[in-house]
PyMOL Python script that loads the backbone (N, CA, C, O; Angstrom):
from pymol import cmd

cmd.read_pdbstr("""\
ATOM      1  N   MET A   1     137.194 101.350  83.567  1.00  0.00           N
ATOM      2  CA  MET A   1     136.300 101.209  84.577  1.00  0.00           C
ATOM      3  C   MET A   1     137.148 101.801  85.747  1.00  0.00           C
ATOM      4  O   MET A   1     138.355 101.634  85.922  1.00  0.00           O
ATOM      5  N   GLY A   2     136.268 102.537  86.529  1.00  0.00           N
ATOM      6  CA  GLY A   2     136.615 103.406  87.729  1.00  0.00           C
ATOM      7  C   GLY A   2     137.314 102.335  88.395  1.00  0.00           C
ATOM      8  O   GLY A   2     137.360 101.194  87.935  1.00  0.00           O
ATOM      9  N   ALA A   3     137.933 102.739  89.625  1.00  0.00           N
ATOM     10  CA  ALA A   3     138.546 101.682  90.844  1.00  0.00           C
ATOM     11  C   ALA A   3     137.588 101.404  91.863  1.00  0.00           C
ATOM     12  O   ALA A   3     137.569 100.409  92.589  1.00  0.00           O
ATOM     13  N   ASN A   4     136.614 102.582  91.857  1.00  0.00           N
ATOM     14  CA  ASN A   4     135.022 102.162  93.426  1.00  0.00           C
ATOM     15  C   ASN A   4     134.238 100.760  92.442  1.00  0.00           C
ATOM     16  O   ASN A   4     133.576 100.832  91.406  1.00  0.00           O
ATOM     17  N   LYS A   5     134.528  99.886  93.033  1.00  0.00           N
ATOM     18  CA  LYS A   5     133.807  98.345  92.529  1.00  0.00           C
ATOM     19  C   LYS A   5     132.949  97.999  93.658  1.00  0.00           C
ATOM     20  O   LYS A   5     133.500  97.998  94.759  1.00  0.00           O
ATOM     21  N   GLY A   6     131.803  97.728  93.606  1.00  0.00           N
ATOM     22  CA  GLY A   6     131.191  96.718  94.676  1.00  0.00           C
ATOM     23  C   GLY A   6     131.819  95.359  94.675  1.00  0.00           C
ATOM     24  O   GLY A   6     132.668  94.965  93.875  1.00  0.00           O
ATOM     25  N   PHE A   7     131.222  94.596  95.816  1.00  0.00           N
ATOM     26  CA  PHE A   7     132.092  93.496  96.336  1.00  0.00           C
ATOM     27  C   PHE A   7     131.610  92.486  95.285  1.00  0.00           C
ATOM     28  O   PHE A   7     132.351  91.582  94.898  1.00  0.00           O
ATOM     29  N   MET A   8     130.397  92.645  94.842  1.00  0.00           N
ATOM     30  CA  MET A   8     130.032  90.876  94.007  1.00  0.00           C
ATOM     31  C   MET A   8     130.612  91.732  92.763  1.00  0.00           C
ATOM     32  O   MET A   8     131.115  90.854  92.062  1.00  0.00           O
ATOM     33  N   LEU A   9     130.765  92.663  92.270  1.00  0.00           N
ATOM     34  CA  LEU A   9     131.272  92.885  90.844  1.00  0.00           C
ATOM     35  C   LEU A   9     132.953  92.457  90.856  1.00  0.00           C
ATOM     36  O   LEU A   9     133.419  91.976  89.823  1.00  0.00           O
ATOM     37  N   LYS A  10     133.820  92.646  92.035  1.00  0.00           N
ATOM     38  CA  LYS A  10     134.880  92.564  92.196  1.00  0.00           C
ATOM     39  C   LYS A  10     135.239  90.800  92.242  1.00  0.00           C
ATOM     40  O   LYS A  10     136.140  90.234  91.622  1.00  0.00           O
ATOM     41  N   ARG A  11     134.356  90.255  93.058  1.00  0.00           N
ATOM     42  CA  ARG A  11     133.878  88.747  92.946  1.00  0.00           C
ATOM     43  C   ARG A  11     134.134  88.128  91.767  1.00  0.00           C
ATOM     44  O   ARG A  11     135.025  87.305  91.559  1.00  0.00           O
ATOM     45  N   ARG A  12     133.183  88.620  90.861  1.00  0.00           N
ATOM     46  CA  ARG A  12     132.943  88.419  89.364  1.00  0.00           C
ATOM     47  C   ARG A  12     134.235  88.175  88.651  1.00  0.00           C
ATOM     48  O   ARG A  12     134.640  87.126  88.151  1.00  0.00           O
ATOM     49  N   LEU A  13     134.771  89.290  88.700  1.00  0.00           N
ATOM     50  CA  LEU A  13     135.994  89.922  87.842  1.00  0.00           C
ATOM     51  C   LEU A  13     137.041  88.845  88.379  1.00  0.00           C
ATOM     52  O   LEU A  13     137.657  88.168  87.556  1.00  0.00           O
ATOM     53  N   GLY A  14     137.205  88.714  89.441  1.00  0.00           N
ATOM     54  CA  GLY A  14     138.432  87.808  89.900  1.00  0.00           C
ATOM     55  C   GLY A  14     138.062  86.359  89.513  1.00  0.00           C
ATOM     56  O   GLY A  14     138.810  85.453  89.144  1.00  0.00           O
ATOM     57  N   LYS A  15     137.002  86.363  89.651  1.00  0.00           N
ATOM     58  CA  LYS A  15     136.497  84.596  89.025  1.00  0.00           C
ATOM     59  C   LYS A  15     137.017  84.642  87.348  1.00  0.00           C
ATOM     60  O   LYS A  15     137.806  83.757  87.017  1.00  0.00           O
ATOM     61  N   LYS A  16     136.757  85.257  86.710  1.00  0.00           N
ATOM     62  CA  LYS A  16     137.065  85.442  85.319  1.00  0.00           C
ATOM     63  C   LYS A  16     138.372  85.463  85.290  1.00  0.00           C
ATOM     64  O   LYS A  16     139.021  84.597  84.703  1.00  0.00           O
ATOM     65  N   MET A  17     138.915  86.486  85.939  1.00  0.00           N
ATOM     66  CA  MET A  17     140.342  86.454  86.064  1.00  0.00           C
ATOM     67  C   MET A  17     141.004  85.189  85.888  1.00  0.00           C
ATOM     68  O   MET A  17     141.755  85.010  84.928  1.00  0.00           O
ATOM     69  N   LYS A  18     140.741  84.149  86.893  1.00  0.00           N
ATOM     70  CA  LYS A  18     141.004  82.934  87.531  1.00  0.00           C
ATOM     71  C   LYS A  18     140.930  82.227  86.374  1.00  0.00           C
ATOM     72  O   LYS A  18     141.918  81.568  86.052  1.00  0.00           O
ATOM     73  N   GLN A  19     139.614  82.224  85.429  1.00  0.00           N
ATOM     74  CA  GLN A  19     139.368  81.210  84.452  1.00  0.00           C
ATOM     75  C   GLN A  19     140.019  81.521  83.088  1.00  0.00           C
ATOM     76  O   GLN A  19     139.985  80.798  82.092  1.00  0.00           O
ATOM     77  N   ASN A  20     140.552  82.588  83.201  1.00  0.00           N
ATOM     78  CA  ASN A  20     141.509  82.877  82.005  1.00  0.00           C
ATOM     79  C   ASN A  20     143.164  82.556  82.039  1.00  0.00           C
ATOM     80  O   ASN A  20     144.069  83.390  82.027  1.00  0.00           O
ATOM     81  N   LYS A  21     143.245  81.489  82.074  1.00  0.00           N
ATOM     82  CA  LYS A  21     144.641  80.670  82.261  1.00  0.00           C
ATOM     83  C   LYS A  21     144.817  79.728  81.290  1.00  0.00           C
ATOM     84  O   LYS A  21     143.763  79.593  80.669  1.00  0.00           O
ATOM     85  N   PRO A  22     145.832  78.898  80.817  1.00  0.00           N
ATOM     86  CA  PRO A  22     146.229  77.851  80.244  1.00  0.00           C
ATOM     87  C   PRO A  22     145.799  76.765  80.654  1.00  0.00           C
ATOM     88  O   PRO A  22     145.248  76.837  81.752  1.00  0.00           O
ATOM     89  N   VAL A  23     145.848  75.595  80.103  1.00  0.00           N
ATOM     90  CA  VAL A  23     145.476  74.325  80.651  1.00  0.00           C
ATOM     91  C   VAL A  23     147.160  73.932  81.153  1.00  0.00           C
ATOM     92  O   VAL A  23     148.198  73.800  80.504  1.00  0.00           O
ATOM     93  N   PRO A  24     146.894  73.845  82.366  1.00  0.00           N
ATOM     94  CA  PRO A  24     148.567  73.178  83.110  1.00  0.00           C
ATOM     95  C   PRO A  24     149.170  72.111  82.452  1.00  0.00           C
ATOM     96  O   PRO A  24     148.424  71.515  81.675  1.00  0.00           O
ATOM     97  N   HIS A  25     150.458  71.650  82.558  1.00  0.00           N
ATOM     98  CA  HIS A  25     151.265  70.903  81.649  1.00  0.00           C
ATOM     99  C   HIS A  25     150.845  69.665  81.970  1.00  0.00           C
ATOM    100  O   HIS A  25     150.567  68.806  81.133  1.00  0.00           O
ATOM    101  N   TRP A  26     150.768  69.497  83.410  1.00  0.00           N
ATOM    102  CA  TRP A  26     150.514  68.206  84.015  1.00  0.00           C
ATOM    103  C   TRP A  26     149.245  67.770  83.519  1.00  0.00           C
ATOM    104  O   TRP A  26     149.202  66.541  83.473  1.00  0.00           O
ATOM    105  N   CYS A  27     148.470  68.182  83.232  1.00  0.00           N
ATOM    106  CA  CYS A  27     147.033  68.231  82.650  1.00  0.00           C
ATOM    107  C   CYS A  27     146.879  67.638  81.421  1.00  0.00           C
ATOM    108  O   CYS A  27     146.157  66.671  81.175  1.00  0.00           O
ATOM    109  N   ARG A  28     147.668  68.325  80.557  1.00  0.00           N
ATOM    110  CA  ARG A  28     148.162  67.779  79.131  1.00  0.00           C
ATOM    111  C   ARG A  28     148.735  66.275  78.915  1.00  0.00           C
ATOM    112  O   ARG A  28     148.423  65.419  78.087  1.00  0.00           O
ATOM    113  N   LEU A  29     149.777  66.271  80.064  1.00  0.00           N
ATOM    114  CA  LEU A  29     150.277  64.747  80.069  1.00  0.00           C
ATOM    115  C   LEU A  29     149.547  63.470  80.416  1.00  0.00           C
ATOM    116  O   LEU A  29     149.560  62.309  80.008  1.00  0.00           O
ATOM    117  N   LYS A  30     148.755  64.325  81.548  1.00  0.00           N
ATOM    118  CA  LYS A  30     147.620  63.397  82.086  1.00  0.00           C
ATOM    119  C   LYS A  30     146.827  62.431  80.782  1.00  0.00           C
ATOM    120  O   LYS A  30     146.838  61.230  80.513  1.00  0.00           O
ATOM    121  N   THR A  31     146.183  63.600  80.186  1.00  0.00           N
ATOM    122  CA  THR A  31     145.109  63.267  79.028  1.00  0.00           C
ATOM    123  C   THR A  31     145.928  62.646  77.707  1.00  0.00           C
ATOM    124  O   THR A  31     145.209  62.116  76.860  1.00  0.00           O
ATOM    125  N   ASP A  32     146.878  62.659  77.543  1.00  0.00           N
ATOM    126  CA  ASP A  32     147.788  62.438  76.557  1.00  0.00           C
ATOM    127  C   ASP A  32     147.773  63.266  75.543  1.00  0.00           C
ATOM    128  O   ASP A  32     148.091  62.926  74.403  1.00  0.00           O
ATOM    129  N   ASN A  33     147.437  64.319  75.841  1.00  0.00           N
ATOM    130  CA  ASN A  33     147.643  65.869  75.055  1.00  0.00           C
ATOM    131  C   ASN A  33     146.159  66.254  74.383  1.00  0.00           C
ATOM    132  O   ASN A  33     145.824  67.183  73.648  1.00  0.00           O
ATOM    133  N   LYS A  34     145.378  65.071  74.989  1.00  0.00           N
ATOM    134  CA  LYS A  34     143.488  65.563  74.134  1.00  0.00           C
ATOM    135  C   LYS A  34     143.495  66.675  74.658  1.00  0.00           C
ATOM    136  O   LYS A  34     143.295  67.472  73.742  1.00  0.00           O
ATOM    137  N   ILE A  35     143.619  67.265  75.700  1.00  0.00           N
ATOM    138  CA  ILE A  35     143.143  68.615  76.143  1.00  0.00           C
ATOM    139  C   ILE A  35     144.591  69.535  75.868  1.00  0.00           C
ATOM    140  O   ILE A  35     145.575  69.635  76.600  1.00  0.00           O
ATOM    141  N   LYS A  36     144.324  70.157  74.533  1.00  0.00           N
ATOM    142  CA  LYS A  36     145.746  71.070  74.100  1.00  0.00           C
ATOM    143  C   LYS A  36     145.561  72.130  74.640  1.00  0.00           C
ATOM    144  O   LYS A  36     146.400  72.409  75.496  1.00  0.00           O
ATOM    145  N   TYR A  37     144.825  72.801  74.484  1.00  0.00           N
ATOM    146  CA  TYR A  37     144.258  74.440  75.337  1.00  0.00           C
ATOM    147  C   TYR A  37     143.051  74.766  75.539  1.00  0.00           C
ATOM    148  O   TYR A  37     142.167  74.311  74.813  1.00  0.00           O
ATOM    149  N   ASN A  38     142.787  75.588  76.530  1.00  0.00           N
ATOM    150  CA  ASN A  38     141.685  76.013  77.417  1.00  0.00           C
ATOM    151  C   ASN A  38     140.754  76.961  75.733  1.00  0.00           C
ATOM    152  O   ASN A  38     141.191  77.852  75.005  1.00  0.00           O
ATOM    153  N   ASN A  39     139.562  76.294  75.711  1.00  0.00           N
ATOM    154  CA  ASN A  39     138.709  76.834  74.602  1.00  0.00           C
ATOM    155  C   ASN A  39     137.810  77.978  75.356  1.00  0.00           C
ATOM    156  O   ASN A  39     136.845  78.454  74.760  1.00  0.00           O
ATOM    157  N   LYS A  40     138.033  78.263  76.235  1.00  0.00           N
ATOM    158  CA  LYS A  40     137.278  79.359  77.114  1.00  0.00           C
ATOM    159  C   LYS A  40     138.339  80.800  77.323  1.00  0.00           C
ATOM    160  O   LYS A  40     138.029  81.759  78.029  1.00  0.00           O
ATOM    161  N   ARG A  41     139.363  80.706  76.699  1.00  0.00           N
ATOM    162  CA  ARG A  41     140.446  81.873  77.119  1.00  0.00           C
ATOM    163  C   ARG A  41     139.846  82.859  76.508  1.00  0.00           C
ATOM    164  O   ARG A  41     139.311  82.626  75.424  1.00  0.00           O
ATOM    165  N   ARG A  42     139.810  84.063  77.024  1.00  0.00           N
ATOM    166  CA  ARG A  42     138.927  85.137  76.497  1.00  0.00           C
ATOM    167  C   ARG A  42     140.372  86.231  76.618  1.00  0.00           C
ATOM    168  O   ARG A  42     141.217  86.291  77.512  1.00  0.00           O
ATOM    169  N   HIS A  43     140.243  87.022  75.343  1.00  0.00           N
ATOM    170  CA  HIS A  43     141.187  88.178  75.208  1.00  0.00           C
ATOM    171  C   HIS A  43     140.381  89.712  75.557  1.00  0.00           C
ATOM    172  O   HIS A  43     139.379  90.217  75.050  1.00  0.00           O
ATOM    173  N   TRP A  44     141.202  90.136  76.538  1.00  0.00           N
ATOM    174  CA  TRP A  44     140.455  91.320  77.156  1.00  0.00           C
ATOM    175  C   TRP A  44     139.816  92.585  76.294  1.00  0.00           C
ATOM    176  O   TRP A  44     138.908  93.308  76.704  1.00  0.00           O
ATOM    177  N   LEU A  45     140.437  92.687  75.105  1.00  0.00           N
ATOM    178  CA  LEU A  45     139.826  93.733  73.954  1.00  0.00           C
ATOM    179  C   LEU A  45     139.037  92.668  72.993  1.00  0.00           C
ATOM    180  O   LEU A  45     137.881  92.985  72.714  1.00  0.00           O
ATOM    181  N   ARG A  46     139.399  91.778  72.605  1.00  0.00           N
ATOM    182  CA  ARG A  46     138.437  91.178  71.616  1.00  0.00           C
ATOM    183  C   ARG A  46     136.834  90.836  71.986  1.00  0.00           C
ATOM    184  O   ARG A  46     135.831  91.209  71.376  1.00  0.00           O
ATOM    185  N   THR A  47     136.929  90.013  73.173  1.00  0.00           N
ATOM    186  CA  THR A  47     135.712  89.552  73.751  1.00  0.00           C
ATOM    187  C   THR A  47     135.534  89.785  74.891  1.00  0.00           C
ATOM    188  O   THR A  47     136.324  89.357  75.733  1.00  0.00           O
ATOM    189  N   LYS A  48     134.394  90.563  75.245  1.00  0.00           N
ATOM    190  CA  LYS A  48     134.087  91.357  76.626  1.00  0.00           C
ATOM    191  C   LYS A  48     132.915  90.372  77.535  1.00  0.00           C
ATOM    192  O   LYS A  48     131.971  89.754  77.042  1.00  0.00           O
ATOM    193  N   ILE A  49     133.218  90.428  78.692  1.00  0.00           N
ATOM    194  CA  ILE A  49     132.518  89.588  79.556  1.00  0.00           C
ATOM    195  C   ILE A  49     131.132  89.785  79.404  1.00  0.00           C
ATOM    196  O   ILE A  49     130.431  88.781  79.278  1.00  0.00           O
ATOM    197  N   GLY A  50     130.532  91.075  79.391  1.00  0.00           N
ATOM    198  CA  GLY A  50     129.284  91.249  79.532  1.00  0.00           C
ATOM    199  C   GLY A  50     128.535  91.099  80.429  1.00  0.00           C
ATOM    200  O   GLY A  50     127.596  90.305  80.373  1.00  0.00           O
ATOM    201  N   PHE A  51     128.845  91.962  81.616  1.00  0.00           N
ATOM    202  CA  PHE A  51     128.048  92.069  82.837  1.00  0.00           C
ATOM    203  C   PHE A  51     127.414  93.326  82.683  1.00  0.00           C
ATOM    204  O   PHE A  51     126.650  93.742  83.554  1.00  0.00           O
TER     205      PHE A  51
END
""", "prot")
cmd.dss("prot")
cmd.show_as("cartoon", "prot")
cmd.util.cbc("prot")
cmd.orient("prot")
């Protein structure tokens, strides 16, 4: 992808970057390890966003 992006695309990519993180450790402790992992994790090569 080129360096020149529109604001809306950059905002969407930023949101996807923030969503692509593991579950915090305190959240695992709070839920007694019922939520073990983030099932919406996305690998940059295997799963594409689809804009």
